[in-house]
N, CA, C and O of each residue as an XYZ file, in Angstrom:
676
protein
N      12.421     -7.685     -7.507
C      12.266     -7.162     -6.437
C      11.772     -8.024     -5.222
O      10.750     -8.643     -5.515
N      12.135     -8.200     -4.164
C      11.957     -9.210     -3.407
C      10.710     -8.879     -1.942
O      10.506     -7.784     -1.417
N      10.395     -9.519     -1.770
C       8.922     -9.115     -0.528
C       9.626     -8.726      0.755
O       9.203     -7.872      1.534
N      10.678     -9.390      0.896
C      11.136     -9.349      2.421
C      11.623     -7.887      2.979
O      12.686     -7.400      2.593
N      10.949     -7.366      3.716
C      11.070     -6.188      4.291
C      11.936     -6.099      5.318
O      11.960     -6.944      6.213
N      12.828     -4.930      5.273
C      13.651     -4.489      6.152
C      12.639     -3.365      7.170
O      11.412     -3.299      7.102
N      13.371     -2.686      7.933
C      12.586     -2.127      8.935
C      12.233     -0.850      8.251
O      11.240     -0.257      8.672
N      12.909     -0.340      7.249
C      12.513      0.966      6.402
C      12.089      0.800      4.942
O      11.953      1.739      4.158
N      11.915     -0.360      4.689
C      11.591     -0.544      3.170
C      11.660     -1.607      2.425
O      11.588     -2.631      3.103
N      11.771     -1.787      1.288
C      11.988     -3.246      0.491
C      13.175     -3.250     -0.021
O      13.747     -2.237     -0.422
N      13.704     -4.562     -0.051
C      14.924     -5.024     -0.450
C      14.730     -5.351     -2.061
O      13.949     -6.211     -2.469
N      15.657     -4.435     -3.011
C      15.647     -4.801     -4.149
C      16.692     -5.515     -4.601
O      17.806     -5.027     -4.415
N      16.588     -6.794     -5.276
C      17.671     -7.651     -5.607
C      18.377     -6.829     -6.829
O      17.697     -6.131     -7.580
N      19.876     -6.971     -6.982
C      20.679     -6.628     -8.132
C      20.151     -4.871     -8.419
O      20.090     -4.374     -9.543
N      19.844     -4.212     -7.259
C      19.937     -2.584     -7.564
C      21.003     -2.187     -7.342
O      21.770     -2.381     -6.398
N      21.114     -1.255     -8.777
C      22.636     -0.810     -8.416
C      22.559      0.524     -7.235
O      21.644      1.276     -6.901
N      23.951      0.391     -6.827
C      23.969      1.048     -5.652
C      25.094      2.103     -6.028
O      26.064      2.272     -5.289
N      24.930      2.752     -7.126
C      25.753      3.633     -7.382
C      25.587      5.210     -7.363
O      26.332      6.127     -7.709
N      24.275      5.157     -6.805
C      24.012      6.762     -6.411
C      23.258      7.415     -7.868
O      22.585      8.437     -7.738
N      23.367      6.946     -8.885
C      22.816      7.424    -10.253
C      21.537      7.254    -10.356
O      20.813      8.083    -10.908
N      21.045      5.983     -9.754
C      19.822      5.326    -10.121
C      18.893      5.948     -9.218
O      19.119      5.638     -8.048
N      18.059      6.615     -9.360
C      17.131      7.103     -8.160
C      15.564      7.268     -9.017
O      15.345      7.747    -10.130
N      14.786      6.774     -8.190
C      13.273      7.013     -8.581
C      12.609      8.297     -8.287
O      12.455      8.617     -7.109
N      12.191      9.083     -9.260
C      11.787     10.326     -9.317
C      10.147     10.305     -9.298
O       9.691     10.124    -10.427
N       9.286     10.430     -8.401
C       8.034     10.193     -8.584
C       7.412     11.867     -9.113
O       7.840     12.899     -8.596
N       6.545     11.856    -10.015
C       6.239     13.147    -10.309
C       5.188     13.885     -9.637
O       5.155     15.089     -9.892
N       4.226     13.375     -8.745
C       3.314     13.778     -7.671
C       3.949     14.651     -6.527
O       5.164     14.838     -6.461
N       3.188     15.091     -5.770
C       3.549     15.589     -4.773
C       3.753     15.191     -3.451
O       2.817     14.588     -2.926
N       5.065     15.447     -2.592
C       5.089     14.385     -1.208
C       5.808     13.521     -1.391
O       6.150     13.162     -2.518
N       6.191     13.003     -0.331
C       7.157     11.862     -0.223
C       7.004     10.520     -0.917
O       6.002     10.541     -1.632
N       7.456      9.707     -0.944
C       7.168      7.962     -1.199
C       6.424      7.445      0.053
O       6.982      7.365      1.148
N       5.461      7.186     -0.107
C       4.537      6.712      0.980
C       4.360      5.103      1.015
O       3.822      4.488      1.936
N       4.957      4.488     -0.256
C       4.853      3.118     -0.331
C       5.724      2.176     -1.440
O       5.611      2.710     -2.543
N       6.237      1.421     -1.486
C       6.969      0.755     -2.522
C       6.961     -0.506     -2.376
O       7.838     -1.021     -1.682
N       5.730     -1.484     -3.145
C       5.154     -2.755     -3.016
C       5.554     -3.384     -4.479
O       5.508     -2.881     -5.602
N       5.959     -4.664     -4.032
C       6.532     -5.836     -5.104
C       5.443     -6.225     -5.737
O       4.681     -6.996     -5.155
N       5.151     -5.776     -7.042
C       3.542     -6.291     -7.670
C       3.885     -7.185     -8.809
O       4.992     -7.101     -9.341
N       2.945     -8.078     -9.226
C       3.039     -8.918    -10.672
C       2.648    -10.173    -10.026
O       2.191    -10.305     -8.891
N       2.927    -11.223    -11.040
C       2.599    -12.544    -10.654
C       3.906    -12.579     -9.938
O       4.877    -11.847    -10.130
N       3.765    -13.605     -9.034
C       5.237    -13.855     -8.450
C       5.913    -15.100     -8.848
O       5.232    -16.039     -9.261
N       7.223    -15.193     -8.759
C       7.926    -16.782     -9.073
C       7.814    -17.361     -7.848
O       7.233    -16.923     -6.855
N       8.627    -18.744     -8.042
C       8.591    -19.721     -7.109
C       9.264    -19.272     -5.745
O       9.079    -19.837     -4.667
N      10.213    -17.977     -5.994
C      10.682    -17.319     -4.679
C      10.033    -16.131     -3.983
O      10.661    -15.386     -3.231
N       8.689    -15.988     -4.288
C       7.759    -15.068     -4.134
C       8.540    -13.438     -4.390
O       8.551    -12.420     -3.699
N       9.040    -13.724     -5.480
C       9.916    -12.174     -6.053
C       8.879    -11.611     -7.164
O       8.362    -12.493     -7.849
N       8.590    -10.605     -7.378
C       8.080     -9.636     -8.433
C       8.462     -9.105     -9.409
O       9.425     -8.363     -9.219
N       8.160     -9.163    -10.247
C       8.916     -8.314    -11.515
C       8.720     -6.709    -11.545
O       9.534     -5.966    -12.094
N       7.576     -6.269    -10.910
C       7.571     -4.769    -11.014
C       7.362     -4.315     -9.596
O       7.268     -5.044     -8.608
N       7.296     -2.881     -9.644
C       7.235     -2.205     -8.400
C       5.961     -1.044     -8.491
O       5.875     -0.084     -9.256
N       5.169     -1.422     -7.602
C       3.889     -0.278     -7.408
C       4.480      0.451     -6.450
O       4.888      0.016     -5.374
N       4.545      1.900     -6.952
C       4.970      3.117     -6.042
C       3.928      4.189     -5.803
O       3.248      4.670     -6.710
N       3.827      4.612     -4.250
C       2.890      5.573     -4.298
C       3.228      6.563     -3.444
O       3.902      6.324     -2.442
N       2.745      7.926     -3.787
C       2.840      8.973     -2.818
C       1.281      9.118     -2.384
O       0.402      8.519     -3.002
N       1.016      9.932     -1.309
C      -0.123     10.281     -0.646
C      -1.447     10.439     -1.714
O      -2.527      9.897     -1.478
N      -1.205     11.211     -2.841
C      -2.390     11.294     -3.834
C      -2.125     10.679     -5.244
O      -2.929     10.909     -6.148
N      -1.134      9.983     -5.438
C      -0.686      9.529     -6.664
C      -0.129      7.898     -6.509
O       0.194      7.513     -5.385
N      -0.042      7.058     -7.567
C       0.582      5.715     -7.682
C       1.055      5.776     -8.842
O       0.667      6.601     -9.669
N       2.017      4.854     -9.073
C       2.644      4.221    -10.434
C       3.313      3.146    -10.294
O       3.793      2.813     -9.211
N       3.438      2.414    -11.453
C       4.382      1.125    -11.754
C       5.342      1.159    -12.344
O       5.364      1.870    -13.349
N       6.548      0.392    -11.954
C       7.586      0.702    -12.700
C       7.809     -0.698    -13.179
O       7.831     -1.648    -12.396
N       7.947     -0.801    -14.268
C       8.056     -2.227    -14.929
C       9.498     -2.898    -14.767
O      10.509     -2.263    -15.065
N       9.548     -4.117    -14.316
C      10.692     -4.812    -14.279
C      11.470     -4.122    -12.966
O      12.580     -4.605    -12.742
N      11.168     -3.392    -12.355
C      11.648     -2.533    -11.553
C      13.119     -1.947    -11.884
O      14.139     -2.047    -11.202
N      12.944     -1.353    -13.040
C      14.277     -0.771    -13.605
C      14.331      0.546    -13.058
O      13.378      1.290    -13.291
N      15.392      1.006    -12.293
C      15.391      2.378    -12.039
C      15.344      3.258    -13.158
O      14.954      4.407    -12.952
N      15.670      2.920    -14.284
C      15.936      4.132    -15.092
C      14.494      3.880    -16.224
O      14.313      4.612    -17.198
N      13.777      2.979    -15.941
C      12.564      2.783    -16.639
C      11.641      4.127    -16.520
O      12.019      5.138    -15.928
N      10.181      3.970    -17.267
C       9.267      4.951    -17.267
C       8.131      4.224    -16.365
O       7.613      3.112    -16.471
N       7.949      5.261    -15.451
C       7.036      5.317    -14.651
C       5.153      5.122    -15.456
O       4.571      6.009    -16.080
N       4.712      3.980    -15.208
C       3.280      4.096    -15.861
C       2.122      4.679    -14.907
O       1.690      3.931    -14.030
N       1.594      5.993    -15.034
C       0.975      6.493    -14.069
C      -0.418      5.283    -13.928
O      -0.939      4.668    -14.858
N      -0.720      5.227    -12.661
C      -1.880      4.350    -12.167
C      -3.114      5.275    -11.890
O      -4.249      5.033    -12.299
N      -2.715      6.472    -11.070
C      -3.494      7.457    -10.801
C      -3.084      8.693    -10.175
O      -2.250      8.529     -9.285
N      -3.484     10.037    -10.421
C      -3.081     10.965    -10.098
C      -4.182     11.454     -9.096
O      -4.431     12.660     -9.118
N      -4.723     10.826     -8.405
C      -5.767     11.440     -7.312
C      -5.648     10.391     -5.974
O      -5.588     10.845     -4.831
N      -5.628      9.254     -6.199
C      -5.332      8.257     -4.818
C      -4.096      7.307     -4.743
O      -3.744      6.542     -5.641
N      -3.465      7.482     -3.476
C      -2.496      6.743     -3.331
C      -2.529      5.911     -1.950
O      -3.336      6.129     -1.046
N      -1.572      4.969     -1.930
C      -1.673      4.437     -0.656
C      -1.006      5.233      0.628
O      -0.064      6.018      0.514
N      -1.650      4.896      1.853
C      -0.991      5.892      2.876
C       0.051      5.496      3.638
O       0.597      6.224      4.468
N       0.341      4.432      3.413
C       1.554      3.686      4.000
C       1.872      2.452      3.720
O       1.025      1.716      3.213
N       3.038      2.041      3.974
C       3.759      0.626      3.588
C       3.195     -0.756      3.851
O       3.498     -1.781      3.241
N       2.167     -0.611      5.038
C       1.461     -1.765      5.598
C      -0.174     -1.558      5.023
O      -1.086     -2.296      5.395
N      -0.326     -0.630      4.232
C      -1.848     -0.463      3.926
C      -2.263     -0.786      2.537
O      -3.240     -0.279      1.986
N      -1.212     -1.931      1.835
C      -1.708     -2.411      0.512
C      -1.087     -4.112      0.928
O      -0.325     -4.558      1.786
N      -2.023     -4.792     -0.389
C      -1.660     -6.110     -0.360
C      -2.322     -6.617     -1.741
O      -3.339     -6.131     -2.235
N      -1.645     -7.569     -2.219
C      -2.223     -8.238     -3.507
C      -2.643     -9.531     -3.166
O      -2.035    -10.327     -2.450
N      -3.874     -9.713     -3.801
C      -4.565    -10.896     -4.084
C      -4.644    -11.529     -5.280
O      -5.413    -10.946     -6.045
N      -4.168    -12.447     -5.705
C      -4.166    -13.024     -7.439
C      -3.473    -11.850     -8.007
O      -2.400    -11.589     -7.463
N      -3.937    -10.885     -9.227
C      -3.310     -9.804     -9.556
C      -3.748     -8.748     -9.358
O      -3.420     -7.821    -10.098
N      -4.712     -8.533     -8.197
C      -5.171     -7.706     -7.998
C      -4.676     -6.978     -6.561
O      -4.149     -7.635     -5.662
N      -4.914     -5.549     -6.472
C      -4.329     -4.787     -5.222
C      -5.416     -4.149     -4.289
O      -6.449     -3.535     -4.553
N      -4.990     -4.408     -3.438
C      -6.484     -3.690     -2.393
C      -5.527     -2.506     -1.310
O      -4.510     -2.931     -0.762
N      -5.828     -1.523     -1.164
C      -4.858     -0.727     -0.528
C      -5.882      0.545      0.130
O      -6.918      0.921     -0.420
N      -5.432      1.001      1.197
C      -6.158      2.166      2.129
C      -5.528      3.484      1.386
O      -4.330      3.543      1.108
N      -6.336      4.402      1.131
C      -5.974      5.878      0.743
C      -6.613      6.613      1.535
O      -7.374      6.157      2.388
N      -6.373      7.933      1.345
C      -7.249      8.871      2.209
C      -8.525      9.164      1.746
O      -9.195     10.000      2.353
N      -9.040      8.504      0.591
C     -10.286      8.469      0.641
C     -11.163      7.356      0.829
O     -12.371      7.567      0.730
N     -10.656      5.936      1.145
C     -10.973      4.972      1.785
C     -10.435      3.905      0.936
O      -9.511      4.169      0.167
N     -11.077      2.364      1.026
C     -10.402      1.278      0.388
C     -10.415      1.247     -0.710
O     -11.551      1.429     -1.148
N      -9.606      1.084     -1.521
C      -9.439      1.077     -3.172
C      -8.988     -0.007     -3.756
O      -7.829     -0.323     -3.487
N      -9.658     -0.741     -4.568
C      -9.338     -2.065     -5.403
C      -8.715     -1.584     -6.682
O      -9.162     -0.711     -7.426
N      -7.613     -2.287     -6.825
C      -6.973     -1.928     -7.972
C      -7.009     -3.322     -9.292
O      -6.611     -4.422     -8.908
N      -7.424     -3.202    -10.574
C      -7.415     -4.140    -11.325
C      -6.742     -3.426    -12.333
O      -6.912     -2.211    -12.428
N      -5.666     -4.313    -13.439
C      -4.942     -3.461    -14.522
C      -5.992     -2.980    -15.441
O      -5.955     -1.956    -16.122
N      -6.973     -3.897    -15.364
C      -7.964     -3.525    -16.522
C      -9.081     -2.639    -16.261
O      -9.933     -2.451    -17.129
N      -9.134     -2.102    -15.165
C     -10.075     -1.113    -14.908
C      -9.668      0.130    -13.879
O     -10.381      1.091    -13.590
N      -8.457     -0.127    -13.455
C      -7.806      0.788    -12.805
C      -8.092      0.935    -11.254
O      -8.796      0.136    -10.636
N      -7.519      1.962    -10.727
C      -8.307      2.134     -9.108
C      -9.734      2.346     -8.800
O     -10.215      3.321     -9.377
N     -10.492      1.715     -8.075
C     -12.059      1.871     -7.840
C     -12.193      1.865     -6.380
O     -11.765      0.952     -5.675
N     -12.875      3.039     -5.888
C     -13.197      2.943     -4.533
C     -14.133      2.302     -4.133
O     -15.294      2.609     -4.404
N     -13.772      1.190     -3.342
C     -14.986      0.242     -2.788
C     -15.562      0.693     -1.698
O     -16.772      0.508     -1.573
N     -14.771      1.429     -0.598
C     -15.590      1.825      0.615
C     -15.044      3.069      1.321
O     -13.933      3.017      1.849
N     -15.750      4.140      1.349
C     -15.484      5.178      1.971
C     -15.461      5.143      3.787
O     -15.191      6.013      4.616
N     -15.817      3.913      3.891
C     -15.914      3.895      5.386
C     -14.468      3.600      6.098
O     -14.198      3.934      7.251
N     -13.718      3.016      5.337
C     -12.361      2.683      5.582
C     -11.345      3.758      5.305
O     -10.811      3.858      4.200
N     -11.070      4.595      6.353
C     -10.354      5.925      5.803
C      -9.542      6.328      7.118
O     -10.031      6.101      8.224
N      -8.406      6.875      6.988
C      -7.802      7.530      8.095
C      -8.027      9.045      8.434
O      -7.216      9.932      8.168
N      -9.315      9.237      9.098
C      -9.800     10.737      9.105
C      -9.994     11.135     10.508
O     -10.149     12.319     10.808
N      -9.989     10.020     11.530
C     -10.164     10.562     12.916
C      -9.106     11.188     13.324
O      -7.963     10.737     13.250
N      -9.531     12.624     13.930
C      -8.210     13.299     14.446
C      -8.355     13.355     15.787
O      -7.823     14.368     16.241
N      -9.032     12.443     16.868
C      -9.062     12.615     18.074
C      -9.806     13.470     18.651
O     -10.617     14.167     18.040
N      -9.576     13.522     20.141
C     -10.176     14.689     20.767
C     -11.329     14.256     21.624
O     -11.431     13.115     22.076
N     -12.380     15.431     21.870
C     -13.676     15.141     22.459
C     -13.380     15.414     23.874
O     -12.374     15.806     24.465
N     -14.776     15.027     24.294
C     -14.802     14.896     25.854
C     -14.228     13.664     26.378
O     -14.485     13.627     27.581
N     -13.672     12.803     26.072
C     -12.636     11.639     26.155
C     -11.434     11.792     25.990
O     -10.726     10.844     26.327
N     -10.962     12.662     25.587
C      -9.493     12.836     25.028
C      -9.173     11.883     24.155
O      -7.975     11.607     24.231
N      -9.836     11.184     23.247
C      -9.553     10.328     22.635
C      -8.488     10.627     21.742
O      -8.464     11.745     21.228
N      -7.375      9.580     21.414
C      -5.963      9.620     20.625
C      -6.708     10.079     19.113
O      -7.925     10.067     18.923
N      -5.683     10.475     18.120
C      -6.016     10.344     16.730
C      -5.498      8.983     16.250
O      -4.685      8.356     16.929
N      -5.882      8.609     15.289
C      -5.407      7.882     14.690
C      -5.431      7.611     12.858
O      -5.665      6.574     12.237
N      -5.083      9.023     12.348
C      -5.121      9.016     11.409
C      -3.667      8.886     10.549
O      -3.564      9.191      9.361
N      -2.756      8.461     11.246
C      -1.240      8.343     10.755
C      -1.445      6.757      9.835
O      -2.310      5.886      9.934
N      -0.431      6.856      9.089
C      -0.310      5.435      8.231
C      -0.066      4.451      9.137
O      -0.658      3.392      8.930
N       0.668      4.515     10.114
C       0.994      3.215     10.743
C       0.163      2.821     11.794
O       0.588      2.191     12.763
N      -1.198      3.219     11.626
C      -2.321      2.630     12.631
C      -3.368      1.725     11.749
O      -4.460      1.270     12.089
N      -2.622      1.611     10.420
C      -3.518      0.707      9.537
C      -2.664     -0.410      8.881
O      -1.554     -0.113      8.439
N      -3.087     -1.566      8.806
C      -2.533     -2.689      8.392
C      -3.520     -3.406      7.756
O      -4.730     -3.373      7.982
N      -2.869     -4.109      6.880
C      -4.041     -4.701      5.336
C      -3.248     -6.029      5.063
O      -2.059     -5.974      4.748
N      -3.961     -7.309      5.195
C      -3.292     -8.701      4.501
C      -4.219     -9.377      4.065
O      -5.367     -8.935      4.103
N      -3.949    -10.534      3.582
C      -5.081    -11.410      2.863
C      -4.542    -12.547      3.759
O      -3.348    -12.690      4.024
N      -5.455    -13.273      4.160
C      -5.658    -14.529      4.770
C      -6.583    -15.563      4.041
O      -7.794    -15.562      4.263
N      -5.986    -16.469      3.146
C      -6.838    -17.295      2.264
C      -7.539    -16.462      1.347
O      -6.972    -15.560      0.731
N      -8.880    -16.757      1.218
C      -9.626    -15.882      0.521
C     -10.573    -14.751      1.316
O     -11.793    -14.674      1.167
N      -9.780    -13.894      2.183
C     -10.331    -12.985      3.399
C      -9.462    -11.806      3.220
O      -8.266    -12.031      3.404
N      -9.825    -10.478      2.869
C      -9.243     -9.761      3.383
C      -9.121     -8.971      4.665
O     -10.169     -8.389      4.944
N      -8.227     -8.808      5.440
C      -8.151     -8.337      6.842
C      -7.764     -6.859      6.743
O      -6.860     -6.461      6.008
N      -8.480     -6.100      7.502
C      -7.906     -4.390      7.588
C      -8.092     -4.292      9.109
O      -9.200     -4.192      9.635
N      -6.980     -4.327      9.751
C      -6.841     -3.661     11.164
C      -6.377     -2.229     11.407
O      -5.808     -1.516     10.580
N      -6.691     -1.921     12.622
C      -6.118     -0.798     12.573
C      -6.376     -0.681     14.413
O      -7.166     -1.374     15.054
N      -5.447      0.410     14.971
C      -5.295      0.381     16.419
C      -5.100      2.015     16.691
O      -4.919      2.842     15.797
N      -5.163      2.247     17.854
C      -4.877      3.629     18.221
C      -3.787      4.013     18.841
O      -3.545      5.121     19.319
N      -2.956      2.810     18.817
C      -1.555      3.017     19.140
C      -0.648      2.398     18.646
O      -0.776      1.197     18.406
N       0.492      3.078     18.376
C       1.385      2.226     17.369
C       2.128      0.967     18.010
O       2.635      0.002     17.439
N       2.051      1.237     19.229
C       2.983      0.048     20.135
C       2.296     -1.121     20.253
O       3.042     -2.101     20.240
N       1.002     -1.392     20.375
C       0.110     -2.154     20.453
C       0.059     -3.055     18.966
O      -0.213     -2.655     17.834
N       0.430     -4.423     19.447
C       0.586     -5.352     18.121
C      -0.672     -5.700     17.432
O      -0.802     -5.693     16.208
N      -1.805     -6.075     18.485
C      -3.090     -6.342     18.224
C      -3.860     -4.936     17.693
O      -3.481     -3.784     17.903
N      -5.109     -5.390     16.910
C      -5.848     -4.490     16.474
C      -6.720     -3.891     17.639
O      -6.895     -4.529     18.677
N      -7.229     -2.714     17.445
C      -8.467     -2.491     18.367
C      -9.615     -2.852     17.442
O     -10.629     -3.238     18.025
N      -9.663     -2.803     16.065
C     -10.615     -3.154     15.366
C     -10.405     -3.830     14.007
O      -9.646     -3.407     13.135
N     -11.020     -4.717     13.944
C     -10.547     -5.771     12.739
C     -11.853     -5.927     11.615
O     -13.026     -6.226     11.842
N     -11.253     -5.642     10.474
C     -12.576     -5.928      9.687
C     -12.267     -7.010      8.473
O     -11.185     -7.137      7.899
N     -13.299     -7.646      8.261
C     -12.863     -9.043      7.409
C     -13.818     -8.784      6.360
O     -14.922     -8.267      6.531
N     -13.242     -9.242      5.071
C     -14.012     -9.252      3.973
C     -13.776    -10.401      3.003
O     -12.661    -10.782      2.647
N     -15.126    -10.996      2.548
C     -14.809    -12.030      2.027
C     -14.423    -12.153      0.375
O     -15.320    -12.086     -0.466
N     -13.123    -12.324      0.028
C     -12.908    -12.103     -1.428
C     -13.727    -12.690     -2.299
O     -14.166    -12.134     -3.306
N     -14.023    -14.088     -1.877
C     -14.870    -14.763     -3.003
C     -16.026    -14.451     -3.450
O     -16.479    -14.829     -4.531
N     -16.729    -13.550     -2.434
C     -18.015    -13.186     -2.497
C     -18.053    -11.654     -3.353
O     -19.055    -11.224     -3.924
N     -16.636    -10.915     -3.287
C     -16.400     -9.808     -3.471
C     -16.354     -9.761     -5.314
O     -16.121     -8.704     -5.899
């Protein structure tokens, strides 16, 4: 699985294109995220694929379409393709419950309820809602976790930026 992204997803190297190899997720709803996960090689390719729905997530080892999905959680999932990032061998992602930390040994752990896409807008100022996945972006810069969100999809800069020191975490 290569980390290069197309407009609507990830590029999978050597993925069979015969229409017979499909990944079916057992949870409810559509796929919200497919993220290349594991220790990366010198070309930044990962061996495994972390896939998610709104309320569940799984790992597909070696990105094998006919492989068995390993369940990570049946309660939390990634809200969108830009709401997940890997730091070392750990994942951070935004779910409907908040910011989640995933360690292979401990599973997913909620570390902040304050970062969640629940603002529906409205009020006296007619504020727009920003509970859709495309308003949230997460990235790692050195040893800092950056969480950015905006109230307008067309704006490339964030309205708010939250920075977390990963060394202290």
